[in-house]
PATIVO-602042 format. One line per field, with one value per residue (C-alpha): residue number from 1; residue in one letter; z, x, y. Coordinates in steps of 0.05 Angstrom, whole numbers, always signed. Each point is the difference from the previous one (the first is absolute). Layout:
REM PATIVO-602042
n: c(NUM|...)
res: c(A|...)
c3: c(Z|...)
c1: c(X|...)
c2: c(Y|...)
//
This chain:
REM PATIVO-602042
n: c(1|2|3|4|5|6|7|8|9|10|11|12|13|14|15|16|17|18|19|20|21|22|23|24|25|26|27|28|29|30|31|32|33|34|35|36|37|38|39|40|41|42|43|44|45|46|47|48|49|50|51|52|53|54|55|56|57|58|59|60|61|62|63|64|65|66|67|68|69|70|71|72|73|74|75|76|77|78|79|80|81|82|83|84|85|86|87|88|89)
res: c(X|X|X|X|X|X|X|X|X|X|X|X|X|X|X|X|X|X|X|X|X|X|X|X|X|X|X|X|X|X|X|X|X|X|X|X|X|X|X|X|X|X|X|X|X|X|X|X|X|X|X|X|X|X|X|X|X|X|X|X|X|X|X|X|X|X|X|X|X|X|X|X|X|X|X|X|X|X|X|X|X|X|X|X|X|X|X|X|X)
c3: c(-456|-45|-73|-3|+58|-37|-67|+45|+35|-77|-24|+48|-46|+41|+6|-55|+33|-20|-5|+39|-46|+14|-51|-30|+16|+82|-11|+7|-29|-67|-29|-36|-78|-27|-76|-69|-13|+68|+21|+53|-36|+22|+59|+17|-40|+33|+76|-22|-18|+64|+41|-36|-1|+88|-4|-52|-17|-64|-31|+15|-60|-39|-3|-15|-60|-27|-2|+44|+38|-9|+47|-24|+14|+12|-11|+45|-27|-13|-35|+69|-4|-57|-43|-62|-20|-61|+34|+44|-51)
c1: c(+2132|+44|-8|+65|-29|-70|+38|+45|-63|-27|+58|-4|-32|-60|+16|-31|-65|-45|-81|-36|-26|-10|+6|-66|+21|-18|-72|-57|-51|-27|+40|-37|+4|+32|-25|+58|+66|+26|-65|+14|-55|+42|+22|-85|-22|+46|-13|-79|+5|+39|-60|-52|+29|+1|-67|-47|+43|+6|-54|+66|+42|-46|+56|+47|-25|-56|-55|-38|+37|-30|+17|+16|-60|+10|-64|-12|-9|-63|-16|+5|-74|-20|+23|+45|+46|-42|-64|+58|+17)
c2: c(+4088|+28|-11|-46|-42|-21|-18|-45|-31|-12|-34|-57|-68|-43|-65|-36|-36|-61|+3|-36|-49|-64|-62|-18|-73|+17|+29|-54|-7|+36|+66|+57|-15|+56|+26|+20|-24|-16|-41|-56|-55|-61|+18|+10|-62|-42|+21|+7|-71|-13|+29|-34|-71|+14|+22|-33|-69|-21|+59|+48|-47|+54|+38|-44|-42|+64|-51|-41|-61|-53|-54|-74|-48|-67|-56|-55|-77|+16|-71|-34|+38|-12|+51|-5|+51|+20|+13|+53|+37)
//
């Protein structure tokens, strides 16, 4: 090849190709937590919460509430058994 032929090949532009990255929404499970300015803490926290709720139930609410989940307790009618409200509390 002569120098003129090689310079013609160098001038040809390659077509633009996008990187083969998949959007993070398609990935299932918990993403790897990244450290630094461009971190993904909120996506990580949301995914962790979903997985914890599926796996552990009410204990998974710990991530969203940032405290232990205490379910509302409904007491039955103890007066029929001879107990008063003052005695229960």
